[in-house]
SEGULO-300243 format. One record per residue: residue number from 0; residue in one letter; x, y, z of N, C-alpha, C in turn. Coordinates in Angstrom, 2 decimals. Layout:
    nr   rest        nx        ny        nz       cax       cay       caz        cx        cy        cz
   NUM      A         X         Y         Z         X         Y         Z         X         Y         Z
...
//
This chain:
    nr   rest        nx        ny        nz       cax       cay       caz        cx        cy        cz
     0      G     15.75      1.38     30.29     16.06      2.78     30.89     17.18      2.49     31.63
     1      G     18.69      3.48     30.79     19.68      3.91     31.31     19.75      4.61     32.96
     2      K     20.32      5.14     33.25     19.97      6.36     34.06     20.50      7.36     33.41
     3      H     19.30      8.23     33.60     19.21      9.56     32.98     18.75     11.06     34.15
     4      A     19.70     11.06     35.34     19.59     11.53     36.15     19.20     12.86     36.15
     5      T     20.16     13.58     34.40     19.92     14.56     34.01     18.63     15.18     33.11
     6      M     17.70     14.12     33.19     17.33     14.39     32.05     15.47     14.99     33.01
     7      P     14.82     16.01     31.55     13.92     16.32     32.77     12.72     15.07     33.38
     8      L     12.20     15.11     34.27     11.98     14.03     34.89     10.52     13.61     34.43
     9      F      9.67     14.68     33.42      8.32     13.57     33.20      8.82     13.95     31.69
    10      R      9.73     13.59     31.19      9.43     13.78     29.81      8.82     12.69     29.31
    11      R      8.41     11.41     29.92      7.72     10.46     29.18      6.57     10.38     30.02
    12      K      5.70     10.14     30.28      4.86      9.90     31.17      4.40      8.11     31.08
    13      P      4.37      7.54     32.05      4.36      6.04     32.12      2.80      5.65     31.27
    14      R      2.76      4.79     31.12      1.08      4.57     30.93      0.39      4.16     32.41
    15      I     -0.60      4.33     33.09     -0.67      3.93     33.98     -2.09      3.47     33.87
    16      T     -2.70      2.41     34.15     -3.88      2.10     34.26     -4.29      1.56     35.60
    17      E     -5.78      1.01     36.03     -6.61      0.92     37.27     -5.53     -0.72     37.89
    18      E     -5.08     -1.30     36.73     -4.68     -2.61     37.10     -3.41     -1.92     38.04
    19      I     -2.50     -1.67     36.88     -1.17     -1.05     37.48     -0.88     -0.31     38.62
    20      Y     -2.08      0.48     38.82     -2.46      1.59     40.01     -2.78      0.74     41.21
    21      G     -3.56     -0.29     40.52     -3.81     -1.44     42.01     -2.34     -2.37     42.47
    22      R     -2.18     -2.72     42.20     -0.57     -3.40     41.89      0.17     -2.48     43.09
    23      L      0.96     -1.16     42.60      1.63     -0.43     43.05      0.78      0.17     44.57
    24      M     -0.41     -0.11     44.59     -1.11      0.92     46.08     -0.53     -1.13     47.24
    25      T     -0.84     -2.10     46.21     -0.63     -3.50     46.68      0.79     -3.82     47.39
    26      S      1.79     -3.35     46.58      3.08     -3.81     47.07      3.70     -2.40     47.81
    27      F      3.35     -1.38     47.57      4.02     -0.48     48.27      3.21     -0.14     49.97
    28      G      1.91     -0.88     50.18      1.33     -0.88     50.98      2.11     -1.67     52.24
    29      R      2.35     -3.01     51.25      2.51     -3.94     52.59      4.38     -3.12     52.83
    30      V      4.80     -3.08     52.27      6.36     -2.65     52.27      6.61     -2.03     53.43
    31      V      5.68     -0.64     52.78      6.03      0.50     53.93      5.09      0.27     55.29
    32      D      3.76     -0.02     55.45      3.42      0.34     55.84      3.81     -0.75     57.41
    33      N      4.16     -1.72     56.83      5.30     -3.23     57.69      6.29     -2.27     57.96
    34      D      7.25     -1.38     57.89      8.58     -1.29     58.52      8.09      0.41     58.72
    35      P      8.00      0.48     59.86      8.40      1.47     60.66      9.03      2.90     60.37
    36      F     10.54      2.40     60.24     11.47      3.57     59.48     11.27      4.20     58.12
    37      V     10.12      3.21     57.60      9.94      4.23     56.20      8.38      5.00     56.69
    38      A      7.30      4.37     57.44      6.25      4.59     57.34      6.00      5.77     58.22
    39      R      6.93      5.82     59.33      6.90      7.18     59.70      7.14      8.26     59.38
    40      P      8.78      8.29     58.92      9.02      9.58     58.37      8.46      9.96     57.21
    41      A      7.28      8.79     56.17      6.65      9.50     55.02      5.54      9.54     55.77
    42      Q      5.13      9.19     56.47      3.76     10.47     57.40      4.02     11.71     57.64
    43      A      5.29     12.01     58.23      5.56     13.14     59.01      5.30     13.90     57.18
    44      L      5.94     13.32     55.96      5.75     14.09     55.17      4.75     14.58     54.95
    45      V      3.83     13.82     54.91      2.26     13.73     54.84      1.86     14.87     55.40
    46      D      2.18     14.52     56.27      1.72     15.40     57.34      1.93     16.85     57.21
    47      V      2.78     17.20     56.79      3.45     18.88     56.27      2.26     19.45     55.07
    48      V      2.42     18.37     53.97      1.29     18.32     52.88     -0.27     18.88     53.50
    49      L     -0.66     18.05     53.85     -1.91     17.87     54.54     -1.81     19.28     55.35
    50      G     -1.08     19.80     56.28     -1.48     21.22     56.77     -1.48     22.23     55.57
    51      E     -0.33     21.96     54.52     -0.49     23.01     53.43     -1.53     23.11     52.73
    52      E     -2.01     21.96     52.29     -3.61     21.98     51.56     -4.74     21.53     51.99
    53      P     -5.14     21.87     53.20     -6.34     21.02     53.82     -7.55     20.59     52.53
    54      D     -7.92     22.06     52.44     -9.17     21.48     51.44     -8.82     20.84     50.13
    55      L     -8.11     20.87     49.55     -7.56     19.74     48.39     -7.77     18.61     48.86
    56      V     -7.08     18.12     50.30     -7.01     16.67     51.13     -8.40     16.38     51.22
    57      R     -9.00     17.36     51.45    -10.87     17.19     51.96    -11.45     17.04     50.89
    58      E    -11.22     17.83     49.96    -11.99     16.85     48.30    -11.52     15.94     47.59
    59      V    -10.03     15.18     47.75    -10.03     13.81     47.64    -10.66     13.30     48.44
    60      D    -10.48     13.31     49.41    -10.91     12.01     50.43    -12.62     11.62     49.69
    61      R    -13.67     13.15     49.93    -14.89     12.89     49.40    -14.88     11.97     47.82
    62      A    -13.83     12.61     47.70    -14.22     11.71     46.01    -13.34     10.53     46.39
    63      F    -12.89     10.11     46.47    -12.84      8.18     47.53    -13.10      7.98     48.76
    64      Y    -12.59      8.31     49.76    -13.13      7.44     51.13    -12.40      8.48     52.06
    65      D    -12.54      8.19     53.00    -12.20      8.91     54.40    -10.60      8.64     54.55
    66      G     -9.38      9.54     54.36     -8.47      9.20     54.99     -7.73      8.63     53.67
    67      A     -8.08      8.09     52.59     -7.69      8.56     51.44     -6.50      8.92     50.81
    68      C     -6.17     10.26     50.71     -5.83     11.02     50.11     -4.20     10.94     51.25
    69      S     -3.93     10.57     52.95     -3.10     10.50     53.27     -2.29      9.31     53.13
    70      Y     -3.37      8.34     52.98     -2.85      6.79     52.72     -1.93      6.77     51.56
    71      H     -2.54      7.24     50.70     -2.03      7.20     49.26     -0.23      7.83     49.25
    72      L     -0.67      9.25     49.67      0.70     10.15     49.69      1.52      9.24     50.91
    73      R      1.13      8.69     51.39      2.29      8.02     52.76      2.48      7.17     51.48
    74      L      2.08      5.98     51.18      2.75      5.16     50.15      3.33      5.86     49.24
    75      L      3.27      7.05     48.32      4.70      7.62     47.59      5.21      8.25     48.44
    76      A      5.60      8.57     49.26      6.06      9.31     50.43      7.94      8.16     50.62
    77      G      6.62      7.25     51.14      7.63      6.04     51.51      8.59      5.64     50.52
    78      S      7.65      5.33     49.17      8.42      4.85     47.52     10.05      5.63     47.58
    79      W      9.82      7.33     47.87     10.73      7.93     47.55     12.11      8.06     48.66
    80      I     11.64      7.19     49.93     12.36      6.98     51.14     13.39      5.64     50.85
    81      M     12.13      4.61     50.27     12.71      3.71     49.36     14.07      3.60     48.43
    82      A     13.38      4.21     47.27     14.42      4.86     46.66     15.93      5.76     47.22
    83      A     15.54      6.71     48.68     16.92      7.12     48.61     17.87      6.28     49.44
    84      E     17.00      5.26     50.19     17.74      3.73     50.64     18.62      2.99     49.84
    85      G     18.49      2.85     48.63     18.39      2.52     47.33     17.84      0.91     47.68
    86      S     16.95      0.77     47.85     16.05     -0.75     47.68     14.88     -0.99     46.52
    87      I     14.91      0.22     46.13     13.73      0.22     44.75     14.98      1.65     43.99
    88      P     14.31      1.28     42.51     14.82      2.53     41.86     14.04      3.84     42.02
    89      R     14.87      4.95     41.34     14.25      5.97     41.55     13.03      6.15     40.67
    90      Q     13.30      5.15     39.04     12.03      5.56     38.22     11.04      5.19     39.14
    91      T     11.30      3.79     39.73     10.20      3.12     40.61      9.12      4.79     41.52
    92      A      9.79      4.91     42.61      9.17      6.25     42.86      8.60      7.50     41.53
    93      E      9.37      7.90     40.64      9.05      9.03     39.89      7.75      8.34     39.58
    94      G      7.80      6.67     38.96      6.49      6.56     38.18      5.15      6.32     39.27
    95      F      5.37      6.50     40.56      4.51      6.34     41.44      4.22      7.54     41.90
    96      E      4.92      8.50     41.59      4.49     10.22     41.54      3.72     10.31     40.60
    97      E      3.93     10.09     39.63      2.96     10.32     38.27      1.42      9.53     38.47
    98      A      1.37      8.54     39.02      0.63      7.49     39.21     -0.43      7.64     40.18
    99      V      0.31      8.91     40.94     -0.76      9.25     42.13     -1.41     10.58     41.68
   100      A     -0.48     11.48     41.04     -1.11     12.05     40.23     -2.53     12.22     39.57
   101      W     -1.92     10.92     38.50     -3.31     10.29     37.75     -4.30      9.83     38.58
   102      K     -4.35      9.61     39.35     -5.21      8.44     40.33     -6.54      9.80     40.73
   103      F     -5.34     10.87     40.97     -6.51     11.88     41.89     -6.83     12.76     41.00
   104      G     -5.87     13.48     39.91     -6.39     14.41     39.12     -7.27     14.72     38.50
   105      P     -8.58     13.07     37.64     -9.81     13.71     37.56    -10.81     14.16     37.63
   106      K    -10.84     13.51     39.44    -11.65     14.08     40.44    -11.36     14.68     40.84
   107      V    -10.37     15.17     41.24    -10.35     16.84     41.91     -8.85     17.49     41.16
   108      K     -9.97     18.23     40.74     -9.03     19.52     40.12     -7.67     20.15     41.23
   109      G     -6.54     20.50     40.20     -5.31     20.58     40.90     -4.83     19.81     41.81
   110      S     -5.42     18.48     42.12     -4.62     17.65     43.22     -3.59     17.11     42.53
   111      A     -3.05     16.91     41.56     -1.72     16.40     41.17     -0.83     17.12     42.05
   112      R     -1.41     18.24     41.93      0.35     19.28     42.58      0.39     18.04     44.03
   113      L     -0.50     17.36     45.13     -0.38     17.21     46.04      0.55     16.41     45.94
   114      S      0.84     14.82     45.38      2.01     13.84     44.74      3.15     14.38     44.70
   115      H      3.03     15.80     43.41      4.81     16.66     43.25      5.23     16.99     44.41
   116      R      4.24     17.42     45.39      4.63     18.47     46.80      5.37     17.10     47.45
   117      V      4.64     16.26     48.20      4.86     15.46     48.87      6.26     14.80     48.50
   118      S      6.38     13.98     47.46      7.62     13.78     46.64      8.85     14.88     46.38
   119      A      8.18     16.44     46.09      9.39     16.65     46.20     10.39     16.82     47.70
   120      L      8.65     17.54     48.82      9.83     17.19     50.07     10.60     16.02     50.79
   121      A     10.01     14.55     49.89     11.02     13.68     50.62     11.78     13.62     49.86
   122      R     11.77     14.21     48.08     13.18     14.22     48.01     14.56     15.46     48.52
   123      G     13.97     16.13     48.74     14.56     17.14     49.66     15.23     17.00     51.02
   124      E     14.36     15.97     51.44     14.92     15.89     52.84     15.57     14.59     52.78
   125      F     15.82     13.68     51.99     16.99     13.08     51.76     18.32     13.27     51.32
   126      E     17.80     14.95     49.95     19.16     15.02     49.46     20.10     15.19     50.49
   127      R     18.98     16.12     51.41     19.91     16.98     52.44     20.31     16.11     53.32
   128      D     20.18     14.58     53.88     20.13     14.04     54.92     21.50     13.30     54.33
   129      Q     21.53     13.30     53.14     23.12     12.58     52.18     24.01     13.40     52.55
   130      R     23.62     14.93     52.26     25.04     15.74     52.36     25.67     15.95     53.95
   131      L     24.81     15.64     54.89     25.05     15.85     56.09     26.05     14.86     56.53
   132      D     25.44     13.64     55.88     26.56     12.29     56.19     27.72     12.42     54.96
   133      A     27.90     13.06     54.52     29.27     13.53     53.02     29.92     13.91     54.18
   134      E     29.77     15.24     55.84     30.45     15.34     56.06     31.62     14.85     57.01
//
């Protein structure tokens, strides 16, 4: 697909499988957590959402494992930071956002909102940073 910045974000849902999800987690896990300049701001974004939605976060951790929510969301936030830096295509972060919603959604009602919230925060942060740079 070409550049469709003006197209709606979720026009076409990527087809996600456990295998694809596992690959996303593995590759972002390696990159995000090994780069403190990605991991730290990513965790800061996640901490905002953990504070806003403590009940949902607890439910997700109960459905998966302790700390699962924070970990998956940190890798997602990291993917948006990398997209803002131009090290991965924006579509990859968008796809990962959908994938995390896909992963959490069936287990915990309303939990898809966590991945969308972290992503919105991440996009907002970096759009704001770029405006500051432009001045």
